[in-house]
PDB file with one MODEL, atoms N, CA, C and O in Angstrom:
MODEL        1
ATOM      1  N   UNK A   1    -105.872 -66.152   4.549  1.00  0.00           N
ATOM      2  CA  UNK A   1    -105.885 -65.863   3.112  1.00  0.00           C
ATOM      3  C   UNK A   1    -106.991 -64.861   2.764  1.00  0.00           C
ATOM      4  O   UNK A   1    -106.767 -63.937   1.982  1.00  0.00           O
ATOM      5  N   UNK A   2    -108.172 -65.041   3.336  1.00  0.00           N
ATOM      6  CA  UNK A   2    -109.269 -64.117   3.036  1.00  0.00           C
ATOM      7  C   UNK A   2    -108.943 -62.707   3.514  1.00  0.00           C
ATOM      8  O   UNK A   2    -109.330 -61.731   2.871  1.00  0.00           O
ATOM      9  N   UNK A   3    -108.233 -62.591   4.639  1.00  0.00           N
ATOM     10  CA  UNK A   3    -107.882 -61.260   5.143  1.00  0.00           C
ATOM     11  C   UNK A   3    -106.992 -60.529   4.148  1.00  0.00           C
ATOM     12  O   UNK A   3    -107.168 -59.332   3.920  1.00  0.00           O
ATOM     13  N   UNK A   4    -106.034 -61.242   3.553  1.00  0.00           N
ATOM     14  CA  UNK A   4    -105.136 -60.612   2.580  1.00  0.00           C
ATOM     15  C   UNK A   4    -105.937 -60.101   1.386  1.00  0.00           C
ATOM     16  O   UNK A   4    -105.720 -58.983   0.919  1.00  0.00           O
ATOM     17  N   UNK A   5    -106.859 -60.918   0.897  1.00  0.00           N
ATOM     18  CA  UNK A   5    -107.680 -60.514  -0.252  1.00  0.00           C
ATOM     19  C   UNK A   5    -108.540 -59.306   0.114  1.00  0.00           C
ATOM     20  O   UNK A   5    -108.665 -58.366  -0.671  1.00  0.00           O
ATOM     21  N   UNK A   6    -109.127 -59.333   1.299  1.00  0.00           N
ATOM     22  CA  UNK A   6    -109.976 -58.219   1.733  1.00  0.00           C
ATOM     23  C   UNK A   6    -109.174 -56.933   1.842  1.00  0.00           C
ATOM     24  O   UNK A   6    -109.605 -55.890   1.351  1.00  0.00           O
ATOM     25  N   UNK A   7    -107.996 -56.998   2.490  1.00  0.00           N
ATOM     26  CA  UNK A   7    -107.162 -55.803   2.628  1.00  0.00           C
ATOM     27  C   UNK A   7    -106.732 -55.291   1.260  1.00  0.00           C
ATOM     28  O   UNK A   7    -106.689 -54.081   1.042  1.00  0.00           O
ATOM     29  N   UNK A   8    -106.413 -56.192   0.338  1.00  0.00           N
ATOM     30  CA  UNK A   8    -105.992 -55.778  -1.004  1.00  0.00           C
ATOM     31  C   UNK A   8    -107.116 -55.023  -1.700  1.00  0.00           C
ATOM     32  O   UNK A   8    -106.883 -53.987  -2.323  1.00  0.00           O
ATOM     33  N   UNK A   9    -108.328 -55.539  -1.593  1.00  0.00           N
ATOM     34  CA  UNK A   9    -109.475 -54.881  -2.234  1.00  0.00           C
ATOM     35  C   UNK A   9    -109.705 -53.503  -1.620  1.00  0.00           C
ATOM     36  O   UNK A   9    -109.961 -52.537  -2.340  1.00  0.00           O
ATOM     37  N   UNK A  10    -109.615 -53.409  -0.302  1.00  0.00           N
ATOM     38  CA  UNK A  10    -109.826 -52.123   0.374  1.00  0.00           C
ATOM     39  C   UNK A  10    -108.763 -51.120  -0.067  1.00  0.00           C
ATOM     40  O   UNK A  10    -109.082 -49.973  -0.379  1.00  0.00           O
ATOM     41  N   UNK A  11    -107.504 -51.548  -0.094  1.00  0.00           N
ATOM     42  CA  UNK A  11    -106.409 -50.649  -0.495  1.00  0.00           C
ATOM     43  C   UNK A  11    -106.608 -50.196  -1.937  1.00  0.00           C
ATOM     44  O   UNK A  11    -106.455 -49.013  -2.240  1.00  0.00           O
ATOM     45  N   UNK A  12    -106.945 -51.115  -2.818  1.00  0.00           N
ATOM     46  CA  UNK A  12    -107.159 -50.745  -4.219  1.00  0.00           C
ATOM     47  C   UNK A  12    -108.315 -49.755  -4.344  1.00  0.00           C
ATOM     48  O   UNK A  12    -108.230 -48.801  -5.117  1.00  0.00           O
ATOM     49  N   UNK A  13    -109.384 -49.969  -3.598  1.00  0.00           N
ATOM     50  CA  UNK A  13    -110.529 -49.061  -3.655  1.00  0.00           C
ATOM     51  C   UNK A  13    -110.137 -47.667  -3.176  1.00  0.00           C
ATOM     52  O   UNK A  13    -110.503 -46.665  -3.791  1.00  0.00           O
ATOM     53  N   UNK A  14    -109.385 -47.608  -2.068  1.00  0.00           N
ATOM     54  CA  UNK A  14    -108.958 -46.309  -1.531  1.00  0.00           C
ATOM     55  C   UNK A  14    -108.046 -45.606  -2.532  1.00  0.00           C
ATOM     56  O   UNK A  14    -108.210 -44.414  -2.792  1.00  0.00           O
ATOM     57  N   UNK A  15    -107.089 -46.339  -3.091  1.00  0.00           N
ATOM     58  CA  UNK A  15    -106.163 -45.741  -4.069  1.00  0.00           C
ATOM     59  C   UNK A  15    -106.942 -45.230  -5.276  1.00  0.00           C
ATOM     60  O   UNK A  15    -106.665 -44.140  -5.778  1.00  0.00           O
ATOM     61  N   UNK A  16    -107.908 -46.004  -5.741  1.00  0.00           N
ATOM     62  CA  UNK A  16    -108.709 -45.595  -6.896  1.00  0.00           C
ATOM     63  C   UNK A  16    -109.476 -44.306  -6.596  1.00  0.00           C
ATOM     64  O   UNK A  16    -109.495 -43.384  -7.412  1.00  0.00           O
ATOM     65  N   UNK A  17    -110.106 -44.248  -5.425  1.00  0.00           N
ATOM     66  CA  UNK A  17    -110.876 -43.051  -5.066  1.00  0.00           C
ATOM     67  C   UNK A  17    -109.964 -41.842  -4.917  1.00  0.00           C
ATOM     68  O   UNK A  17    -110.299 -40.752  -5.379  1.00  0.00           O
ATOM     69  N   UNK A  18    -108.811 -42.029  -4.273  1.00  0.00           N
ATOM     70  CA  UNK A  18    -107.879 -40.907  -4.076  1.00  0.00           C
ATOM     71  C   UNK A  18    -107.375 -40.410  -5.423  1.00  0.00           C
ATOM     72  O   UNK A  18    -107.333 -39.202  -5.658  1.00  0.00           O
ATOM     73  N   UNK A  19    -106.990 -41.327  -6.317  1.00  0.00           N
ATOM     74  CA  UNK A  19    -106.503 -40.910  -7.637  1.00  0.00           C
ATOM     75  C   UNK A  19    -107.600 -40.183  -8.396  1.00  0.00           C
ATOM     76  O   UNK A  19    -107.351 -39.148  -9.014  1.00  0.00           O
ATOM     77  N   UNK A  20    -108.811 -40.719  -8.351  1.00  0.00           N
ATOM     78  CA  UNK A  20    -109.939 -40.097  -9.047  1.00  0.00           C
ATOM     79  C   UNK A  20    -110.161 -38.681  -8.505  1.00  0.00           C
ATOM     80  O   UNK A  20    -110.374 -37.745  -9.277  1.00  0.00           O
ATOM     81  N   UNK A  21    -110.111 -38.526  -7.181  1.00  0.00           N
ATOM     82  CA  UNK A  21    -110.334 -37.224  -6.562  1.00  0.00           C
ATOM     83  C   UNK A  21    -109.239 -36.240  -6.963  1.00  0.00           C
ATOM     84  O   UNK A  21    -109.522 -35.097  -7.321  1.00  0.00           O
ATOM     85  N   UNK A  22    -107.977 -36.695  -6.899  1.00  0.00           N
ATOM     86  CA  UNK A  22    -106.863 -35.790  -7.208  1.00  0.00           C
ATOM     87  C   UNK A  22    -106.860 -35.416  -8.685  1.00  0.00           C
ATOM     88  O   UNK A  22    -106.608 -34.260  -9.023  1.00  0.00           O
ATOM     89  N   UNK A  23    -107.137 -36.376  -9.575  1.00  0.00           N
ATOM     90  CA  UNK A  23    -107.154 -36.052 -11.001  1.00  0.00           C
ATOM     91  C   UNK A  23    -108.285 -35.074 -11.296  1.00  0.00           C
ATOM     92  O   UNK A  23    -108.136 -34.197 -12.147  1.00  0.00           O
ATOM     93  N   UNK A  24    -109.411 -35.213 -10.606  1.00  0.00           N
ATOM     94  CA  UNK A  24    -110.544 -34.321 -10.816  1.00  0.00           C
ATOM     95  C   UNK A  24    -110.166 -32.896 -10.400  1.00  0.00           C
ATOM     96  O   UNK A  24    -110.441 -31.946 -11.134  1.00  0.00           O
ATOM     97  N   UNK A  25    -109.540 -32.740  -9.236  1.00  0.00           N
ATOM     98  CA  UNK A  25    -109.165 -31.412  -8.774  1.00  0.00           C
ATOM     99  C   UNK A  25    -108.085 -30.832  -9.678  1.00  0.00           C
ATOM    100  O   UNK A  25    -108.075 -29.628  -9.935  1.00  0.00           O
ATOM    101  N   UNK A  26    -107.175 -31.677 -10.163  1.00  0.00           N
ATOM    102  CA  UNK A  26    -106.119 -31.189 -11.056  1.00  0.00           C
ATOM    103  C   UNK A  26    -106.739 -30.604 -12.316  1.00  0.00           C
ATOM    104  O   UNK A  26    -106.362 -29.517 -12.754  1.00  0.00           O
ATOM    105  N   UNK A  27    -107.698 -31.330 -12.900  1.00  0.00           N
ATOM    106  CA  UNK A  27    -108.345 -30.840 -14.114  1.00  0.00           C
ATOM    107  C   UNK A  27    -109.059 -29.517 -13.835  1.00  0.00           C
ATOM    108  O   UNK A  27    -109.006 -28.598 -14.652  1.00  0.00           O
ATOM    109  N   UNK A  28    -109.723 -29.419 -12.686  1.00  0.00           N
ATOM    110  CA  UNK A  28    -110.451 -28.192 -12.354  1.00  0.00           C
ATOM    111  C   UNK A  28    -109.490 -27.011 -12.261  1.00  0.00           C
ATOM    112  O   UNK A  28    -109.789 -25.935 -12.780  1.00  0.00           O
ATOM    113  N   UNK A  29    -108.334 -27.192 -11.604  1.00  0.00           N
ATOM    114  CA  UNK A  29    -107.391 -26.086 -11.455  1.00  0.00           C
ATOM    115  C   UNK A  29    -106.839 -25.702 -12.815  1.00  0.00           C
ATOM    116  O   UNK A  29    -106.651 -24.516 -13.088  1.00  0.00           O
ATOM    117  N   UNK A  30    -106.573 -26.684 -13.684  1.00  0.00           N
ATOM    118  CA  UNK A  30    -106.053 -26.374 -15.012  1.00  0.00           C
ATOM    119  C   UNK A  30    -107.090 -25.586 -15.811  1.00  0.00           C
ATOM    120  O   UNK A  30    -106.734 -24.655 -16.532  1.00  0.00           O
ATOM    121  N   UNK A  31    -108.360 -25.947 -15.691  1.00  0.00           N
ATOM    122  CA  UNK A  31    -109.409 -25.234 -16.417  1.00  0.00           C
ATOM    123  C   UNK A  31    -109.514 -23.796 -15.908  1.00  0.00           C
ATOM    124  O   UNK A  31    -109.721 -22.873 -16.695  1.00  0.00           O
ATOM    125  N   UNK A  32    -109.373 -23.605 -14.609  1.00  0.00           N
ATOM    126  CA  UNK A  32    -109.477 -22.263 -14.044  1.00  0.00           C
ATOM    127  C   UNK A  32    -108.321 -21.379 -14.509  1.00  0.00           C
ATOM    128  O   UNK A  32    -108.468 -20.161 -14.611  1.00  0.00           O
ATOM    129  N   UNK A  33    -107.165 -21.996 -14.790  1.00  0.00           N
ATOM    130  CA  UNK A  33    -106.009 -21.217 -15.237  1.00  0.00           C
ATOM    131  C   UNK A  33    -106.102 -20.872 -16.721  1.00  0.00           C
ATOM    132  O   UNK A  33    -105.307 -20.075 -17.219  1.00  0.00           O
ATOM    133  N   UNK A  34    -107.061 -21.462 -17.431  1.00  0.00           N
ATOM    134  CA  UNK A  34    -107.226 -21.134 -18.842  1.00  0.00           C
ATOM    135  C   UNK A  34    -106.485 -22.081 -19.763  1.00  0.00           C
ATOM    136  O   UNK A  34    -106.328 -21.785 -20.947  1.00  0.00           O
ATOM    137  N   UNK A  35    -106.019 -23.225 -19.244  1.00  0.00           N
ATOM    138  CA  UNK A  35    -105.340 -24.197 -20.113  1.00  0.00           C
ATOM    139  C   UNK A  35    -106.376 -24.932 -20.958  1.00  0.00           C
ATOM    140  O   UNK A  35    -107.571 -24.885 -20.666  1.00  0.00           O
ATOM    141  N   UNK A  36    -105.912 -25.613 -22.009  1.00  0.00           N
ATOM    142  CA  UNK A  36    -106.836 -26.375 -22.859  1.00  0.00           C
ATOM    143  C   UNK A  36    -107.413 -27.542 -22.079  1.00  0.00           C
ATOM    144  O   UNK A  36    -106.667 -28.329 -21.496  1.00  0.00           O
ATOM    145  N   UNK A  37    -108.731 -27.661 -22.064  1.00  0.00           N
ATOM    146  CA  UNK A  37    -109.378 -28.760 -21.337  1.00  0.00           C
ATOM    147  C   UNK A  37    -109.872 -29.800 -22.325  1.00  0.00           C
ATOM    148  O   UNK A  37    -111.054 -29.804 -22.669  1.00  0.00           O
ATOM    149  N   UNK A  38    -109.001 -30.678 -22.787  1.00  0.00           N
ATOM    150  CA  UNK A  38    -109.406 -31.746 -23.679  1.00  0.00           C
ATOM    151  C   UNK A  38    -109.486 -31.283 -25.103  1.00  0.00           C
ATOM    152  O   UNK A  38    -109.817 -32.069 -25.990  1.00  0.00           O
TER     153      UNK A  38
ENDMDL
END
């Protein structure tokens, strides 16, 4: 049971970091193209 919880936490952390990284790069590319930034 503890292994399942540990793997779930690790997967969620990785997904969170990957999404954060990709959204950050997406915003940067949009800003470089001259789109409205917020």
